[in-house]
N, C-alpha and C positions, 0 to 999 in steps of 0.2 A: 707802948707794947702790949700792956695787959688790956686796954681798951679794945683793940684790935682782935685779941683771943677772945674776949668777952663777946663783941660783935658777931664775930664768925661762928662761935658757939649758939649764939641765940638763932642765926639765920639758919644754921643746920637743925637745930632743934623745932622750929618751925615747918621748915620742909619736910622732915621726918613725919611731924604730926599731921599735915596736911595729906602727905602721902597715904598714912595709915586710914585717914577718916575716908579718903577717896575708895580705897580698897574695900572697907567696910561696907559704903554706900552700893558700890557695883555689886557686892555680894548679896547684898540683902535684896536687892531690886529683881534678881532673877527669880521667877517662880520654879519652885522643883516640880520637875515633869514626872508623873506617875507612870510606871510601865505598863504597857498596853499588851495584850494577849495576841499573839501572832496566830494566823490560822494559814492553811494552804488551800490553793485551788483545787477542787476534786477533779478538774479537767487536766489543766498543764501543770499542776504541782507548785507554783509560784508560791512563796510565801507573802503575806501581807497584813496589816493590822485589822483585827476583826472589825473595826468600826468602819473601815473602807469595803470589807467583803459584802458580797450579795449571799445572802443567807436563803436557802432552800431545804425547809426540813431540818436535819442534822449536817447538812452538807453546806460548805462555803466555796464561792467562787470569786474570780478576780473582776469579771465583766459580764453583761448580759449574754453577750455572744457566747460564751463558753458556759453559762447556765443553759442557755438554749440547744446548744449541741449535745448536753450530757443527757437530756431527755430522750 
């Protein structure tokens, strides 16, 4: 009976360690995303990331059509 309890303990311990290593690897692989400045379109007011916006002077636009219409 003691042999079976020891075997079960070893199996549970191995499963627990493997689960911990998988969780640690998954968390380490994902890069931390840096927050990005959000701006709104001067024509329609929609918010979008600054890297996707079209800038003209100090104003931002969501597309070329809105930039053209604002002139």
